[in-house]
N, C-alpha and C positions, 0 to 999 in steps of 0.2 A: 149223862146218864145214856149207858147205851142203846139204841131203840133194839126190839125185839120182833123177831119173824115170827111167822108159822111156820112149824116143822112138820115132817111127812113121820107119822104115829108106825109106832112097829109092828107089825101083825103077832100075832099068834103063832105062827109056824111058816116054814117054806118047804118049799117040796123038794122032793132030791135031785140034788145034782151030780152029774157024771167030771168029776175034774180032771181040769187041762192044770197039769203042773207046769211051775214053770221053769224052762230047760238051762242048762248051765252055760252061762255067758262068757263069751271070749275075753282073756287078760284086760283090764282097764289100763293103758299104757299110752303115752304119744308116741310120735315117731324117734326112732332112736338118733337121726340127723336128720336133717330140716334143710329145705332149699331157702332161697332168700327172702326173706321175711315179705310178707305183702304189707303197702300202706292200707290204710283205711278206705274202704271203697266208695265213700260218702263223705261230702264236705263236712268240715267241721261243726261243731252245734253250741248253742249259747251253753256257758259250763252252769250258769247257774237254774237250777230247778226248783222253783217257790224261792220264799228268803232264807231256808235254813237249809238246803241240799246241795251239792255240788253234783254234777252229770259231766262224767267221761266216757268214754267209746273204748275198748281192749277187746284184742285178739289173741285167742290162744289155739294150738293144735288140736286137730279131735283124736278120737281113739285111732291107731295105725291097725291094720286088718280090720276089716269088715267083714260084717256077718253073710254077707252075700258076694257071689262073684261079679265081673265085670262085662255087663250085657251095653253092649251100644244102643244109644239112642233111636228110633227111626227116623229118618230125613222128612220134613214137612214141607211140601212143596211149595214155591212161592204165588202160585197162583194156581188157584183149581176152581173147578164150576161148585155149584150149590149141592147138586146132588153128588158129585166125587167127593168133597166135603164130608159130607152125611157118609157115605160109604168109607171113609176113610176114619172117622170117629169110632163108627161100630165096630170096624175091623180091629182097631188100635184096643179097645174096651175088652173085646174079646181076647185079644192075644195076652192082654196083659192079667186077665183073669188065669189066664189059664198059664202063664209064667210062673205069677204069683204062687198058683196053686201046686204048682212044682215043686217051687222052692219052700213052703211051708209044710209040703211032706218028704223032706229033704230028698226029691230025687233028683234034685240039678247037680250037675259034676263042675267040678271044678271050685280052686281054692276061694277065699273070700279076698276082694280087691283089697293091694297095698297102696293106693294111691293116697297120697296126703292130704287131707283135706282141713278147714278151718272154721272155728265159730268165734262168731261177735259178740260181746256182750256190751251192754250199758250199765252201769255205774251210778248210784245217787249214794252219796254220803252224808252223813249230816256234819255240820260244821264243828260242833263240839264233840263228834265221835272221839272215842277215847278218854275225853275228859268228863264227863259226866259218871256220875255215882251211880254203881251195878253195872253188871252185863245187860247189854241191850242186844235188839236182835237183831238179826240178819235176816233177811226177806229175799227167798229166790222165785224167779217166775218163770215157766213154760208154755208157750202159745200156743193157740190151736192149728190145726193145718188150715196153710192159705192166710196165717198170721204171720206177726212180725213183729219184736219185740217192744217196739214203742207203743204196741197195741195197749197195753196196760197203762199207759202214762195219763189217759182222762181219770181212769179209778184210783192212780196213783198220788195223784194230785190230791184228789177227797180226802185218802187215806191218811197224807204224809201232813196235810194242815190240818186236819181233826186232831192226829195223836201229838202233834206239835205243839200246836195252840194252847191245848187242854192239858198238856204234860199227865198223859194217863199211859199213854205206852210209847217205851222206848225204844223209837225203830231206828237203828246207829249206822245201817247199811242195807240196800237195793237192788239185786243183780238180776236183769232180766236177758234172755238169751235167743238168739237166732238159730234153731234148728239148721244142719249143714242144707237145705236147698231154699230155703227162706230168707227175705230179708238180706243182709249186709254179707251172712254168709253162703247167701245162694249167688251173688255176685263173684266173691272169692273161689267159688268152687264150682262154677257153672260148667269149665271144661273138665272136669272129672267126675260128673256124677251120672251115673247110668239109670237105666232102666227097672233096674230093680232095688228094693230100699226094706229093713225088715226097722221095727220100732223099736228095738231091742239096742240098737247102735245109739240112736239117740238119748236111751238110757245110758249107754256106755259114754258118751261125749259129757253128758251132764257129771256122772261121777268121776269122769277124767277131770273135770274142770275142780269137782271138791277135793279130790285126790291129790292133785299135783299143782294146781295153780292158784287157788283161792288162799288169799295170804293167813298168816297164821292170825293177825289181828287185826283189828280195825282201825281205823289213822284218816283223819280229812285231809294226809297230805298226796300230793299226786301219784300214781301209778303208771308204769310205762305204758305205753300202748300195748307191747307184747309182753305180757305179763312171764314172769320169770319162773320155772320148776321149781317148788322148794326140794328141799332134801329128802333122799329116800328115805332118812329116820322120820323124818316128819311125817311123810305118807303111811309109813307104815304104823306110828301112832295112831293116824288119823281113823286107818283102818279097826284098830284095836279100842281105840276108845273113843273116838270122834273128834271134839272141837272142845278143848276147855275153856278156850276165851270166847266162845260165842254161843247164842243160842238161834239153830238155825231152823226156819221156818218155810218148807217149799210149798208153792201152789203151780199149780197145772191144769189146764184149763182143756177140755175136749183131749187131743192127742197127746198132747203137754201132761194132762193129767193120768194115763195110763202110764206113759214114760216114767213121771214121779213114782208111782204105786210102784213098778219095778224096781226102781231106784232104793227104794225104801225097805223094797222086801231082801235084796240083795246087801246092802250096806245101813242095818237100821242103825246103827249106835253114832251115824253122822247128825240124824236127823231128831229135833224137838216135837216137830207138829209135821203134819199131811194135810194140805188145804186143797180138796178138788173141787173143780169148778165143773159141773157136768163130765165128769170124764167117760173115753169110751171106753169102760168097761162092762163087757158082756158074757154073760155062761155062755159054754159051749152048743147048748143044744139052740140056743135063740139064732132065727136064721134070717140074718141081714142081704143075702143074696140080691134081693130084687133093689132094695136100698141102696146098695154098694154099687150096682150096675148104674142106677143114676146118677150117685155123687162122680164116679167115675167120669163116664161121657158128658156129664156136665162140667167138669172142669177142662176134659180135652178140648172140650168144644167152646171154652169159655174166651173173652173178649180178652188181648192183652197188651193192647196196645192203643193209645189215643196220641191226638196232634198237641196237647199240652194237658198237665196237670188242671187248669183250670176246667175245660172240656171233662175232661175224666171226672171231676168233681160233680161238673151238672150233669151227666149223663149216669151217673153212678147212684146219684144222690135220688134221681126220679127213679130207680129202680125199685120193685117190691121188696128185694132181699136187705140191699144197703139203705136203702130209704128207711129201714127199719132203726139204723143206728144212730146210736149219740151223733148229732154233729160234729161235736170236737173227736170224736173216734175216727169217723168217716177223713176230716182233714188230717188226721196223722196217718190214716192209710194212704192218702193222696201221695205225703209228703212224704212217708218212708217206706211202703211198699213198693213204690215206683222210682224207676231211675230213669234218666234221660241214654236214649240210646244214642248212637251214631247218627241217626237220620234230624235228631234235633226232637224227638218223638216221644214221650214217657211210656215206660213197660214195665211189667210187673215184674219184679226179682225173683219171684219164685213162678215159674211157667205152670199154663193148666197142665202141661204134662205131669211135672212134677209133684204138683198138687195133685193128682190123679194117681200116679205112683204111691203116695202114702195112702190114699185113700185105699189101697187093694188090702192092705192088713185084715187080715182076723185072728192069726194064733196068740198076737199077744192081748188084744185085749179078752182075751177069754183066760190066758194065763195068770194076767192081771186079776181078774174077778176070784180065782183059785187063790191068789197071792194073798189076798184081803183078811181071809183068815186068819191067817197065821202072821199078820202083821205085828211086831214089836207093840204090846199092848201101852209100853211106855211111850208110845209116841201118839200125841193127841192126835185125832182125825177129824176135819171138819169138810162136810158137804153144801157146796154153793148149789142149788139147781132151782130149774124152774119147775112149775106143776107138772106133775108126773107124763102128760100124755102131750105136753111139751118138748118135753128133753131129746136126747140123742137117740132114746130105745124108744120112746113113744106106746110104749106097755106099761099100764100103772102099775100093774103087779109087778114085773120084771126089774122097774125103775126103784119101785120100794123094796126089795128082796137087794138090790144092789146096796142102797144106802143102809142097809142094815145088816150088811154081811159081815162086817168085823161089827162087833155091839159093843165092846168096852173101849170105853175111853173115846165115843164117837158120839157126835150129831150132827144135825143138818137144817139148814135154813134154806125156804123154798121165797126164791123170788120170782116177782110178776114179770117175766119176759119168756124167751124163748131159749135156744138151746145155746146161742151164741149171748151169754149173759154178760161179759165185760164189754161188749160190743152196747148192746141194746140197752144196759141199765148201769154204767159205771157208778154211779153214787150209790145205789145200792147193793152195788154186789160191794164196794169199799165200807158201808157202814156194816154190811153184815160181817166181813170181814174183823174189823174194826171189833165188833162185839164178843168174837171170838177170843182175839188177841189179848182183849180186857180180862178176858174169862179165864184163859188160862195162863196167864205168864202177869199175876200180880208181881212176882218177884224182879220182873224187867222195867215194871213200872220206874220214870226217872224221878229222881228223890231230889229238892231242894236242898 
């Protein structure tokens, strides 16, 4: 029997809100021509994921024509005094705020960047996918800012073990993506990343994968590293009718949750369910300036290099922030969020500056808040959240309003952790996700 969780009750009324309607997004298409295809940026992994799933890693081109123009990154001095570093962080934070504000107010000149970027994804497919009766689930996961696609694996191991051993929910395939600045994608794109980023491009990159690269059917047969593009007719069919052979459940944490909400708003026929793990979805009136300043300056100033993975784990586990994580998630972070640099040290794949650039977003978070009300009621909506005072908003009334903004076909579960539920409470997150899948996808249960 699925474990039950506390939930946030719906209040009798909400305050009036000024809507910020989601803007028209740029076309979703990959580059028409590609340079030499890049090799996988990290060493090959063990192909077995538990007893029943096969793991593989794949690359797809991101959307071409970015929403933001090219703006060069600042040069960071090799050496600087403590005072110089403090002044640089304060100056960079202020300048990033100003630049992002101009972009969100449509005050910047210049067309969007046409540089070619890449997304790296991990696939987990059941050994019996395509052989079992009934239409199984495809689960897709989008990470929080500063994280990476493998951060879900401790939670995913719990979920897949439970569903497979108990034969309750048939999960045929799982995909997890690195956003363009993060994880292995960040390595491939390092030379082409700039000082501006719009969260809607993460939405577009995800939709690009669904519309142009996700195979039509699920099979345990190996896929090429570079996923081929489906035919234009298949893309058109997906836009109009969705996936006839898949039930697609998308899960987004924090930044990833906002991106997936906008994806479901723009192409609702693709999706069967949307799971939001304390997403950054906020009404336009809610002032986040002070908190954003802290996030941005903290990211710019953060340490990004360690002598070894062992030393990184030792120091990170002793910090209050990382020390609250499940040890398995922290081990995954040290293994997959860091790469060996030319000096032999290990360095973050997503630099502190790039993390700060992602933190600077405001417009899309409130567009997603408005989009929730109009989300197709056919799409089951599940919120996995911490107690309201511990979440991304830290205002109980506003957090409650967000959870119930789309009240039809919606539910929520409260997990006793902070904003980083996936990192702090992977087992509990898996339990709550499993309960939701069991409740909503009885027709996708495995049959003997």
